[in-house]
C-alpha positions as CSV (number, residue, x, y, z in Angstrom):
1,M,102.1,91.5,108.2
2,N,99.0,90.5,108.7
3,V,95.7,93.2,107.6
4,P,94.2,94.7,110.7
5,F,91.3,93.8,112.6
6,I,88.6,96.7,111.6
7,V,86.2,97.7,113.8
8,P,82.7,98.9,111.5
9,S,82.6,102.2,110.6
10,L,79.8,104.6,108.9
11,L,82.4,106.7,107.3
12,V,82.6,105.8,103.1
13,L,84.5,107.7,99.9
14,L,82.0,108.6,97.7
15,A,82.7,108.4,93.9
16,A,81.6,107.5,90.5
17,T,82.9,107.7,86.9
18,A,84.7,111.0,85.9
19,D,86.9,112.4,83.1
20,T,89.5,115.4,84.0
21,A,89.0,119.0,83.6
22,T,90.4,121.3,81.1
23,A,93.9,122.3,83.0
24,T,94.1,126.2,83.6
25,A,96.8,126.5,85.2
26,T,100.6,125.8,86.0
27,T,101.0,122.2,86.3
28,P,103.1,121.3,88.9
29,A,105.1,117.8,88.4
30,Q,104.4,114.3,89.5
31,P,106.7,112.3,91.6
32,K,109.3,111.1,89.0
33,G,110.7,107.1,90.3
34,S,110.6,104.2,92.3
35,A,107.0,104.6,94.4
36,D,109.2,102.4,97.3
37,K,110.7,106.2,97.8
38,I,107.9,107.4,98.5
39,P,107.2,108.0,102.1
40,R,105.2,105.4,103.9
41,Y,102.0,107.8,105.3
42,R,99.7,109.5,103.6
43,A,97.4,112.6,105.5
44,A,94.3,112.2,103.3
45,H,91.6,114.4,102.9
46,M,88.1,114.2,100.8
47,D,86.1,116.9,99.5
48,T,83.1,116.2,98.7
49,V,81.9,119.4,95.9
50,D,78.3,120.5,94.9
51,P,77.5,119.1,91.2
52,A,77.2,122.5,90.1
53,K,79.8,124.1,91.7
54,V,82.4,121.8,90.2
55,R,83.8,124.5,88.1
56,E,83.7,127.4,90.9
57,F,85.8,125.1,92.8
58,E,88.4,124.3,90.1
59,D,88.6,127.8,88.6
60,A,89.4,128.8,93.0
61,R,92.2,126.6,93.4
62,H,93.4,127.6,89.6
63,E,93.1,131.2,90.6
64,W,95.1,129.8,93.7
65,L,97.6,128.0,92.5
66,R,98.7,131.1,90.3
67,A,98.7,133.0,92.9
68,L,101.4,131.0,94.6
69,S,103.5,130.3,91.2
70,A,103.6,134.2,91.2
71,K,105.2,134.3,94.8
72,H,107.7,130.6,93.8
73,I,105.9,129.0,96.6
74,T,103.7,125.9,97.2
75,D,100.7,125.6,99.5
76,G,101.9,121.8,100.6
77,R,98.6,121.0,99.8
78,G,99.5,117.7,98.0
79,Y,98.2,115.4,95.2
80,F,94.8,115.9,93.9
81,L,92.4,113.1,92.3
82,Q,89.3,113.8,91.1
83,V,86.6,111.1,92.7
84,G,83.5,110.6,90.2
85,D,82.0,114.0,88.9
86,S,82.3,115.7,91.7
87,S,84.5,114.8,95.0
88,F,88.2,115.3,95.0
89,L,90.9,113.2,97.2
90,T,94.1,115.3,98.3
91,I,96.9,112.9,99.2
92,R,99.8,114.5,100.8
93,P,102.5,111.7,102.0
94,F,104.7,111.9,104.7
95,S,107.4,109.8,106.7
96,S,106.8,110.7,110.2
97,F,103.9,112.5,112.4
98,A,106.5,115.2,113.4
99,E,106.4,116.3,110.0
100,L,102.3,117.6,110.7
101,D,103.6,119.6,113.3
102,G,104.5,122.0,110.9
103,R,101.5,122.5,109.1
104,A,100.1,125.9,110.9
105,A,103.0,127.6,110.3
106,K,103.5,126.8,106.6
107,A,99.7,127.8,106.2
108,S,100.8,131.2,107.9
109,E,103.6,131.5,105.7
110,V,101.6,131.2,102.7
111,A,99.5,133.5,103.5
112,Q,102.0,136.2,104.3
113,A,103.7,135.8,101.0
114,V,100.3,135.8,99.0
115,G,98.1,138.2,100.8
116,R,95.5,138.2,102.6
117,E,92.9,139.2,100.4
118,A,93.9,136.4,97.8
119,Q,93.8,133.9,100.7
120,E,90.1,135.0,101.7
121,R,89.0,135.2,98.3
122,Y,90.4,131.4,97.5
123,D,88.8,129.9,101.1
124,T,85.7,131.8,100.1
125,R,85.2,130.5,96.8
126,S,86.5,127.0,97.2
127,D,84.3,126.6,100.6
128,N,81.1,128.0,99.0
129,A,81.3,124.5,96.5
130,L,81.4,122.2,99.2
131,V,78.8,120.0,100.4
132,P,79.1,117.0,103.4
133,P,80.7,114.8,104.1
134,H,84.5,116.2,104.5
135,R,86.5,114.3,106.5
136,S,90.6,114.0,106.5
137,E,92.3,110.6,107.6
138,I,96.0,109.6,108.1
139,W,96.7,106.4,106.1
140,T,99.9,103.5,106.6
141,H,101.0,102.1,103.4
142,E,100.9,98.3,103.4
143,E,103.7,97.6,101.3
144,E,103.6,93.7,101.9
145,L,100.0,93.9,100.3
146,D,101.0,95.5,97.4
147,Y,101.2,94.1,93.8
148,A,103.1,95.5,90.9
149,P,104.3,94.2,87.1
150,D,108.2,93.7,86.4
151,N,109.5,97.5,85.7
152,N,106.4,99.3,87.3
153,A,106.9,101.9,89.8
154,L,103.6,103.6,89.5
155,S,102.2,105.0,92.9
156,E,98.7,106.5,93.8
157,L,100.9,109.8,93.1
158,T,102.5,109.0,89.7
159,A,99.6,107.1,87.8
160,G,97.5,109.2,85.4
161,A,94.0,106.5,86.4
162,G,92.8,104.2,88.6
163,R,90.6,102.4,90.7
164,M,90.1,102.9,94.4
165,V,88.2,99.8,96.5
166,V,87.6,100.8,99.8
167,E,86.9,97.7,102.0
168,E,85.9,97.1,105.5
169,L,86.4,93.8,107.2
170,R,84.5,91.7,108.9
171,P,84.2,92.2,112.8
172,S,86.2,89.0,113.3
173,P,89.7,88.2,114.7
174,S,90.3,85.6,111.6
175,A,88.9,88.1,109.0
176,G,92.4,89.5,108.2
177,E,94.0,86.4,108.0
178,T,91.3,84.9,105.5
179,Y,91.6,88.4,103.7
180,E,95.3,88.1,103.4
181,Q,96.0,84.4,102.4
182,A,93.5,84.9,99.5
183,W,94.8,88.0,98.4
184,G,98.7,86.4,98.7
185,E,97.4,83.6,96.6
186,I,95.8,85.4,94.0
187,R,98.5,87.6,93.8
188,Q,101.1,85.2,93.3
189,V,99.2,84.5,90.1
190,L,99.1,88.2,89.0
191,K,102.7,88.2,89.6
192,T,103.2,84.9,87.1
193,A,100.9,86.0,84.1
194,R,102.7,89.7,84.5
195,Y,99.5,91.2,85.0
196,P,99.8,94.8,83.9
197,L,97.9,96.9,86.8
198,T,99.8,98.3,90.0
199,R,97.9,98.0,93.2
200,R,98.5,99.7,96.5
201,F,97.0,99.1,99.4
202,F,96.7,101.4,102.7
203,F,95.3,101.2,106.2
204,S,93.6,104.3,107.3
205,T,95.0,104.6,110.8
206,Y,93.1,107.4,111.6
207,G,89.8,107.6,110.3
208,S,87.6,105.0,108.9
209,G,89.5,101.9,109.8
210,K,89.4,100.7,106.2
211,L,91.7,99.3,103.7
212,V,92.0,101.3,101.2
213,S,93.6,100.3,98.0
214,F,94.6,101.6,94.6
215,W,94.3,99.6,90.8
216,L,96.7,102.1,88.8
217,A,97.7,102.6,85.4
218,R,99.7,105.4,83.4
219,S,96.5,106.3,81.3
220,R,93.1,105.6,81.4
221,S,93.2,103.8,78.2
222,D,95.8,101.1,80.0
223,L,93.6,101.2,82.6
224,T,89.7,99.9,80.3
225,T,92.0,97.6,78.0
226,A,93.3,95.6,80.9
227,P,91.5,92.4,81.9
228,P,89.8,91.9,85.0
229,A,92.1,90.0,87.6
230,E,89.5,87.8,88.0
231,E,89.8,86.1,84.5
232,V,93.6,86.2,84.7
233,V,93.1,84.1,87.5
234,E,90.9,81.6,86.2
235,R,92.7,81.2,82.8
236,T,95.6,80.2,85.2
237,L,93.9,78.3,88.2
238,G,90.5,77.6,86.6
239,K,87.9,78.4,87.0
240,N,86.7,76.2,90.0
241,R,89.8,76.9,92.1
242,A,89.9,80.7,91.1
243,N,86.0,81.4,91.9
244,A,86.9,79.5,95.6
245,L,89.9,82.3,95.8
246,F,87.6,85.0,95.2
247,Q,85.0,83.8,97.5
248,K,87.4,83.4,100.2
249,L,89.0,86.7,99.9
250,K,84.8,88.3,100.0
251,S,84.3,86.0,102.7
252,A,86.2,89.0,104.5
253,V,85.1,91.8,103.5
254,A,81.7,93.2,105.2
255,E,81.5,95.9,102.5
256,A,83.3,97.2,99.7
257,K,82.7,100.2,97.5
258,I,85.1,100.6,93.9
259,D,85.1,103.8,92.0
260,Q,87.1,105.3,89.3
261,V,89.8,107.9,89.9
262,Q,91.8,110.5,87.8
263,A,95.2,112.2,88.6
264,R,94.4,116.1,88.7
265,P,97.6,117.5,88.3
266,D,96.3,121.1,87.2
267,L,95.0,121.3,90.9
268,S,98.1,119.6,92.8
269,S,100.5,121.6,94.8
270,P,103.3,119.0,96.7
271,E,106.1,120.4,99.0
């Protein structure tokens, strides 16, 4: 499948570098098994938190999760990734758009079970910590663009740490084809070299219209010790050929942003 032609957008995912805050609530399990079994679509929501109120946001979430745990239910919010010091990306996988129709009923069920007072307290405390921008998108997994080393089943839901790459292709009909060709050659070199990181690709079908990909590792240490992909390709193909390939890839991209992300299972509440 070719990379879709992308219309330029003003939406930009924010981030920097961050460490995970200490968990103070019950930690939901991350998905197990092959990443290929995870549904194709993602409901993705980005919250930007006032840097001075990150702890307030986290405490509100932890308190709410304890209330849910006491009733043996989940709010189905999904998996939290911390992006930078004060942004939080929530990702919820789903298989069909019909599943989105039940969200209102689910929210009503949770509110009834936990009680209005707890619901209002959580909403107030978490909302008070937020600052613009916020946005929700629907991502489609572009599996044919993925790279995974042998015996590696990581996804953005199961990895411990990663880098998020948000790319806007140039407004040219050939940009998608150019990108896919260059990345295909680079991916083959990484496969031959058994490059240790996983890369998963998504297209923002409803939202920014950008490519969103994740370089993934089991831990922050594994992420930082892996050599740059450019270095691996250069060792295999030589400096001139490697430079030409990465320049070809970059020529298709109008804007790119790379940010560190960290899994936050202590904030997560999957279905």
